[in-house]
C-alpha positions as CSV (number, residue, x, y, z in Angstrom):
1,M,-22.0,68.1,-1.4
2,A,-19.4,68.4,-4.2
3,D,-19.7,64.7,-4.8
4,E,-23.4,65.0,-5.4
5,L,-22.8,67.6,-8.1
6,S,-19.8,65.9,-9.8
7,I,-20.2,65.0,-13.4
8,Q,-18.2,61.9,-14.3
9,L,-17.2,61.5,-18.0
10,L,-15.8,58.5,-19.8
11,L,-13.0,59.6,-22.2
12,V,-11.6,57.3,-24.8
13,E,-8.5,58.4,-26.8
14,D,-5.7,56.2,-28.0
15,D,-3.2,59.1,-28.4
16,H,-1.5,59.5,-25.0
17,L,-0.8,63.2,-25.3
18,L,-4.3,64.1,-26.7
19,R,-5.8,62.0,-23.9
20,L,-3.8,64.0,-21.3
21,D,-4.7,67.3,-22.9
22,A,-8.4,66.4,-22.9
23,E,-8.3,65.1,-19.3
24,E,-6.7,68.4,-18.2
25,L,-9.2,70.5,-20.2
26,L,-12.2,68.7,-18.8
27,T,-11.0,68.6,-15.3
28,E,-10.2,72.4,-15.4
29,N,-13.8,72.9,-16.5
30,G,-15.3,71.0,-13.5
31,F,-15.7,67.5,-14.8
32,E,-14.3,64.3,-13.3
33,V,-12.7,62.1,-16.0
34,T,-12.1,58.4,-16.3
35,S,-10.0,57.7,-19.4
36,F,-9.0,54.8,-21.5
37,A,-6.8,54.2,-24.5
38,S,-8.9,51.5,-26.2
39,A,-12.5,50.6,-27.0
40,E,-12.2,47.3,-25.2
41,E,-11.2,48.9,-21.9
42,A,-13.9,51.5,-22.2
43,I,-16.6,48.9,-23.0
44,A,-15.4,46.8,-20.0
45,E,-15.7,49.9,-17.7
46,L,-19.2,50.6,-19.1
47,D,-20.2,47.0,-18.4
48,A,-19.1,47.3,-14.8
49,N,-20.0,50.9,-14.0
50,A,-22.1,52.6,-16.7
51,A,-24.5,54.3,-14.3
52,Q,-21.7,56.3,-12.8
53,F,-21.0,58.2,-16.1
54,S,-22.9,61.3,-17.1
55,G,-21.4,61.3,-20.6
56,V,-18.9,59.8,-23.0
57,I,-16.3,61.4,-25.2
58,T,-14.6,59.1,-27.6
59,D,-12.2,59.3,-30.5
60,I,-13.4,57.3,-33.5
61,R,-10.2,55.6,-34.6
62,L,-8.6,53.9,-31.6
63,G,-5.8,52.0,-33.2
64,K,-6.0,48.3,-33.3
65,G,-9.2,46.9,-31.9
66,G,-12.6,48.5,-31.5
67,T,-13.8,51.9,-32.6
68,G,-15.4,54.9,-31.0
69,W,-18.5,54.0,-32.9
70,Q,-18.7,50.8,-30.9
71,V,-18.0,52.6,-27.6
72,G,-20.9,55.0,-28.3
73,Q,-23.3,52.2,-29.3
74,H,-22.4,50.1,-26.3
75,A,-22.8,53.1,-24.0
76,R,-26.3,53.7,-25.3
77,Q,-27.1,50.0,-24.8
78,C,-26.1,50.4,-21.1
79,V,-27.7,53.8,-20.6
80,S,-30.1,54.8,-23.3
81,S,-29.9,58.5,-22.9
82,I,-26.2,59.0,-22.1
83,P,-24.7,61.9,-24.0
84,I,-22.0,60.9,-26.6
85,V,-19.4,63.2,-28.2
86,Y,-17.4,61.7,-31.0
87,V,-14.1,63.2,-32.0
88,T,-12.4,62.5,-35.3
89,A,-9.9,63.7,-37.9
90,D,-11.3,61.8,-40.8
91,S,-14.5,59.8,-40.0
92,A,-17.1,62.5,-40.0
93,A,-18.8,61.2,-43.2
94,E,-19.6,58.0,-41.3
95,W,-21.4,59.7,-38.4
96,T,-24.9,59.3,-39.9
97,S,-24.5,55.6,-40.4
98,H,-22.4,54.7,-37.3
99,G,-23.1,57.4,-34.7
100,V,-25.9,57.2,-32.2
101,P,-28.9,59.6,-32.4
102,N,-28.6,62.8,-30.5
103,S,-24.8,62.8,-30.4
104,V,-22.3,65.4,-31.4
105,L,-19.3,65.0,-33.7
106,I,-16.3,67.3,-33.5
107,Q,-13.6,67.3,-36.2
108,K,-10.0,67.5,-35.3
109,P,-8.3,69.9,-34.9
110,F,-10.7,71.7,-32.7
111,V,-10.4,74.5,-30.1
112,P,-10.9,73.4,-26.5
113,A,-14.1,75.5,-26.2
114,Q,-15.8,73.3,-28.8
115,L,-15.3,70.1,-26.7
116,I,-16.6,71.8,-23.5
117,A,-19.6,73.3,-25.4
118,A,-20.4,70.0,-27.0
119,I,-20.5,67.9,-23.8
120,S,-22.1,70.7,-21.8
121,G,-24.9,71.2,-24.4
122,L,-25.7,67.4,-24.5
123,L,-25.6,67.2,-20.7
124,N,-28.0,70.2,-20.5
125,D,-30.3,68.6,-23.0
126,A,-30.3,65.4,-21.1
127,S,-31.1,67.1,-17.8
128,M,-33.9,69.0,-19.4
129,A,-35.4,65.8,-20.9
130,N,-35.2,64.1,-17.5
131,A,-36.9,67.1,-15.8
132,V,-39.9,66.9,-18.1
């Protein structure tokens, strides 16, 4: 029964320590997490298994290669209503032009409760929309 209720999140963060911290935080709060360090890895996983994910949390600047904006857009192409949380230190001004509708952006540094509140709020909104 626990498997039926599990909420699987896709996490994309290129900073190893920040990724580990986010994984731990999310796991401690009842989420299952699959994480990647690059947009390319995350997009490949979405292409293979998008339906298994209930939400996406992605940093915007992911080093060399793709961006979190691309991850969010690709996730929405795969699953049109998937909740997206963007995390950034310096790209907030680009959210309106690059972010997907009905997403949340959290600026670094943030307190852990902000991340949990953001993804939980989007998941609740999505479940309410599906129930109607």
